[in-house]
FIKOLZA-1660 file (N, C-alpha, C; in steps of 0.1 Angstrom, whole numbers, plus 5000, padded with zeros to 4 digits):
% residues 96
   i   px   py   pz ch aa at
   1 0703 1966 8961  A  M  N
   1 0716 1960 8963  A  M CA
   1 0717 1959 8978  A  M  C
   2 0722 1948 8983  A  S  N
   2 0723 1945 8997  A  S CA
   2 0735 1952 9003  A  S  C
   3 0734 1955 9015  A  K  N
   3 0745 1961 9023  A  K CA
   3 0756 1951 9026  A  K  C
   4 0768 1956 9028  A  P  N
   4 0778 1947 9033  A  P CA
   4 0775 1943 9047  A  P  C
   5 0780 1930 9051  A  K  N
   5 0778 1926 9064  A  K CA
   5 0790 1930 9073  A  K  C
   6 0788 1933 9085  A  T  N
   6 0799 1937 9094  A  T CA
   6 0803 1926 9103  A  T  C
   7 0815 1922 9104  A  V  N
   7 0821 1913 9113  A  V CA
   7 0829 1920 9124  A  V  C
   8 0825 1919 9136  A  R  N
   8 0833 1925 9148  A  R CA
   8 0844 1915 9151  A  R  C
   9 0857 1920 9150  A  L  N
   9 0868 1911 9153  A  L CA
   9 0870 1909 9168  A  L  C
  10 0872 1897 9171  A  T  N
  10 0875 1894 9186  A  T CA
  10 0889 1899 9190  A  T  C
  11 0898 1899 9180  A  Q  N
  11 0911 1903 9181  A  Q CA
  11 0915 1914 9171  A  Q  C
  12 0913 1927 9175  A  P  N
  12 0916 1938 9165  A  P CA
  12 0930 1937 9160  A  P  C
  13 0931 1943 9148  A  I  N
  13 0944 1942 9140  A  I CA
  13 0949 1957 9139  A  I  C
  14 0962 1959 9143  A  A  N
  14 0968 1972 9140  A  A CA
  14 0973 1972 9126  A  A  C
  15 0969 1983 9119  A  W  N
  15 0973 1983 9104  A  W CA
  15 0973 1998 9101  A  W  C
  16 0984 2002 9094  A  D  N
  16 0985 2015 9088  A  D CA
  16 0981 2026 9098  A  D  C
  17 0986 2025 9110  A  G  N
  17 0984 2035 9120  A  G CA
  17 0971 2034 9126  A  G  C
  18 0962 2025 9123  A  K  N
  18 0948 2024 9128  A  K CA
  18 0947 2010 9134  A  K  C
  19 0935 2009 9141  A  T  N
  19 0932 1996 9147  A  T CA
  19 0919 1992 9139  A  T  C
  20 0919 1980 9133  A  V  N
  20 0907 1974 9126  A  V CA
  20 0900 1967 9136  A  V  C
  21 0887 1972 9139  A  I  N
  21 0879 1964 9149  A  I CA
  21 0867 1957 9142  A  I  C
  22 0862 1964 9131  A  D  N
  22 0851 1958 9123  A  D CA
  22 0855 1957 9109  A  D  C
  23 0851 1946 9103  A  V  N
  23 0854 1944 9089  A  V CA
  23 0841 1943 9081  A  V  C
  24 0840 1951 9070  A  Q  N
  24 0829 1950 9061  A  Q CA
  24 0831 1940 9050  A  Q  C
  25 0822 1931 9049  A  V  N
  25 0822 1921 9038  A  V CA
  25 0811 1923 9029  A  V  C
  26 0815 1926 9016  A  R  N
  26 0805 1928 9006  A  R CA
  26 0802 1915 8998  A  R  C
  27 0791 1915 8992  A  R  N
  27 0786 1902 8985  A  R CA
  27 0795 1901 8972  A  R  C
  28 0800 1889 8969  A  P  N
  28 0808 1887 8957  A  P CA
  28 0799 1888 8945  A  P  C
  29 0806 1893 8934  A  K  N
  29 0800 1893 8921  A  K CA
  29 0807 1883 8912  A  K  C
  30 0801 1880 8901  A  V  N
  30 0806 1870 8892  A  V CA
  30 0821 1874 8888  A  V  C
  31 0824 1887 8886  A  K  N
  31 0837 1891 8883  A  K CA
  31 0847 1888 8894  A  K  C
  32 0843 1888 8906  A  D  N
  32 0851 1884 8917  A  D CA
  32 0854 1870 8916  A  D  C
  33 0844 1861 8914  A  L  N
  33 0847 1847 8913  A  L CA
  33 0856 1844 8900  A  L  C
  34 0854 1851 8890  A  R  N
  34 0863 1849 8878  A  R CA
  34 0877 1853 8881  A  R  C
  35 0878 1864 8889  A  A  N
  35 0892 1868 8892  A  A CA
  35 0899 1858 8901  A  A  C
  36 0892 1852 8910  A  M  N
  36 0897 1842 8918  A  M CA
  36 0902 1830 8910  A  M  C
  37 0893 1826 8901  A  E  N
  37 0896 1815 8892  A  E CA
  37 0909 1818 8883  A  E  C
  38 0909 1829 8878  A  R  N
  38 0920 1833 8869  A  R CA
  38 0933 1834 8877  A  R  C
  39 0933 1840 8889  A  D  N
  39 0945 1842 8896  A  D CA
  39 0949 1830 8904  A  D  C
  40 0942 1819 8904  A  N  N
  40 0945 1807 8911  A  N CA
  40 0956 1799 8904  A  N  C
  41 0967 1797 8911  A  D  N
  41 0977 1789 8905  A  D CA
  41 0976 1774 8911  A  D  C
  42 0983 1766 8905  A  A  N
  42 0983 1751 8908  A  A CA
  42 0987 1749 8923  A  A  C
  43 0995 1758 8928  A  T  N
  43 1000 1756 8942  A  T CA
  43 0992 1762 8953  A  T  C
  44 0981 1769 8949  A  A  N
  44 0973 1776 8959  A  A CA
  44 0965 1766 8967  A  A  C
  45 0965 1768 8980  A  T  N
  45 0956 1759 8988  A  T CA
  45 0943 1765 8991  A  T  C
  46 0934 1757 8997  A  Q  N
  46 0921 1763 9000  A  Q CA
  46 0922 1775 9009  A  Q  C
  47 0931 1775 9018  A  I  N
  47 0933 1786 9027  A  I CA
  47 0938 1798 9019  A  I  C
  48 0947 1796 9010  A  D  N
  48 0952 1807 9001  A  D CA
  48 0941 1813 8994  A  D  C
  49 0931 1805 8988  A  Q  N
  49 0920 1810 8981  A  Q CA
  49 0911 1818 8990  A  Q  C
  50 0909 1812 9002  A  G  N
  50 0900 1819 9012  A  G CA
  50 0905 1832 9016  A  G  C
  51 0918 1833 9018  A  V  N
  51 0925 1846 9022  A  V CA
  51 0924 1856 9010  A  V  C
  52 0926 1851 8998  A  A  N
  52 0925 1860 8986  A  A CA
  52 0910 1865 8985  A  A  C
  53 0900 1857 8987  A  M  N
  53 0886 1861 8985  A  M CA
  53 0883 1871 8997  A  M  C
  54 0888 1867 9009  A  A  N
  54 0884 1876 9020  A  A CA
  54 0891 1890 9018  A  A  C
  55 0903 1891 9013  A  A  N
  55 0909 1903 9010  A  A CA
  55 0902 1911 8999  A  A  C
  56 0897 1904 8989  A  L  N
  56 0890 1910 8978  A  L CA
  56 0876 1916 8983  A  L  C
  57 0869 1908 8991  A  L  N
  57 0855 1912 8995  A  L CA
  57 0855 1922 9007  A  L  C
  58 0867 1923 9014  A  T  N
  58 0868 1932 9026  A  T CA
  58 0875 1945 9022  A  T  C
  59 0881 1945 9010  A  E  N
  59 0890 1955 9005  A  E CA
  59 0901 1958 9015  A  E  C
  60 0906 1948 9022  A  L  N
  60 0918 1949 9030  A  L CA
  60 0929 1942 9022  A  L  C
  61 0942 1946 9025  A  P  N
  61 0953 1939 9019  A  P CA
  61 0955 1925 9024  A  P  C
  62 0960 1915 9016  A  I  N
  62 0962 1902 9021  A  I CA
  62 0971 1902 9034  A  I  C
  63 0980 1911 9035  A  E  N
  63 0988 1912 9047  A  E CA
  63 0980 1913 9060  A  E  C
  64 0969 1921 9058  A  V  N
  64 0960 1924 9070  A  V CA
  64 0952 1910 9073  A  V  C
  65 0947 1904 9063  A  I  N
  65 0940 1891 9065  A  I CA
  65 0949 1881 9070  A  I  C
  66 0962 1881 9066  A  D  N
  66 0972 1871 9072  A  D CA
  66 0974 1873 9087  A  D  C
  67 0973 1886 9092  A  E  N
  67 0974 1889 9107  A  E CA
  67 0961 1886 9114  A  E  C
  68 0950 1883 9108  A  M  N
  68 0937 1881 9114  A  M CA
  68 0938 1868 9123  A  M  C
  69 0932 1869 9134  A  D  N
  69 0930 1858 9143  A  D CA
  69 0922 1847 9136  A  D  C
  70 0926 1834 9138  A  A  N
  70 0919 1823 9131  A  A CA
  70 0903 1823 9134  A  A  C
  71 0899 1826 9146  A  V  N
  71 0885 1827 9148  A  V CA
  71 0878 1838 9140  A  V  C
  72 0885 1849 9139  A  D  N
  72 0879 1860 9131  A  D CA
  72 0879 1857 9116  A  D  C
  73 0890 1850 9112  A  F  N
  73 0890 1846 9097  A  F CA
  73 0879 1836 9095  A  F  C
  74 0876 1827 9104  A  A  N
  74 0865 1818 9102  A  A CA
  74 0852 1825 9102  A  A  C
  75 0850 1835 9110  A  A  N
  75 0838 1843 9110  A  A CA
  75 0836 1850 9096  A  A  C
  76 0847 1856 9091  A  V  N
  76 0845 1863 9078  A  V CA
  76 0843 1853 9067  A  V  C
  77 0849 1841 9068  A  S  N
  77 0847 1830 9058  A  S CA
  77 0833 1825 9058  A  S  C
  78 0826 1825 9070  A  E  N
  78 0813 1820 9071  A  E CA
  78 0803 1831 9065  A  E  C
  79 0806 1843 9067  A  V  N
  79 0798 1854 9060  A  V CA
  79 0799 1852 9045  A  V  C
  80 0811 1850 9040  A  I  N
  80 0813 1849 9025  A  I CA
  80 0806 1836 9020  A  I  C
  81 0807 1825 9028  A  A  N
  81 0800 1813 9024  A  A CA
  81 0785 1815 9023  A  A  C
  82 0780 1823 9033  A  G  N
  82 0766 1825 9033  A  G CA
  82 0760 1834 9021  A  G  C
  83 0770 1840 9014  A  F  N
  83 0766 1847 9002  A  F CA
  83 0765 1839 8990  A  F  C
  84 0771 1827 8991  A  L  N
  84 0771 1818 8979  A  L CA
  84 0761 1807 8980  A  L  C
  85 0756 1802 8969  A  P  N
  85 0746 1792 8968  A  P CA
  85 0753 1779 8973  A  P  C
  86 0745 1770 8979  A  P  N
  86 0751 1757 8983  A  P CA
  86 0756 1749 8971  A  P  C
  87 0766 1741 8972  A  G  N
  87 0771 1733 8961  A  G CA
  87 0761 1722 8959  A  G  C
  88 0765 1714 8948  A  P  N
  88 0757 1702 8946  A  P CA
  88 0758 1692 8956  A  P  C
  89 0748 1684 8958  A  A  N
  89 0748 1673 8968  A  A CA
  89 0758 1663 8964  A  A  C
  90 0766 1657 8974  A  P  N
  90 0776 1647 8970  A  P CA
  90 0768 1635 8965  A  P  C
  91 0775 1629 8955  A  A  N
  91 0770 1616 8949  A  A CA
  91 0770 1605 8960  A  A  C
  92 0760 1598 8961  A  T  N
  92 0759 1586 8971  A  T CA
  92 0762 1573 8964  A  T  C
  93 0760 1573 8951  A  G  N
  93 0761 1561 8944  A  G CA
  93 0749 1553 8944  A  G  C
  94 0738 1557 8951  A  A  N
  94 0726 1550 8952  A  A CA
  94 0718 1553 8939  A  A  C
  95 0710 1543 8934  A  V  N
  95 0702 1544 8923  A  V CA
  95 0689 1548 8927  A  V  C
  96 0683 1559 8920  A  S  N
  96 0669 1563 8925  A  S CA
  96 0659 1559 8915  A  S  C
% end
């Protein structure tokens, strides 16, 4: 089993009487992906989905992720994306 990856925040977050400096991001499991799909409502944006996934995989409340600097959120999102397989190649319309 792989270890969680650590993201050092450029802008620490004050939360619950502590300062969050490092965030541990664990690999997603199928049950995490299913939970995201199940909890997704029609009005959720891609950002909403990213925040929910980051909260799930860092075990931090959504309120803490909401306070995260955009650069730090992008870094956490990149780590999460790195855990996932690449999507299918876009269709070009070309006949092979």
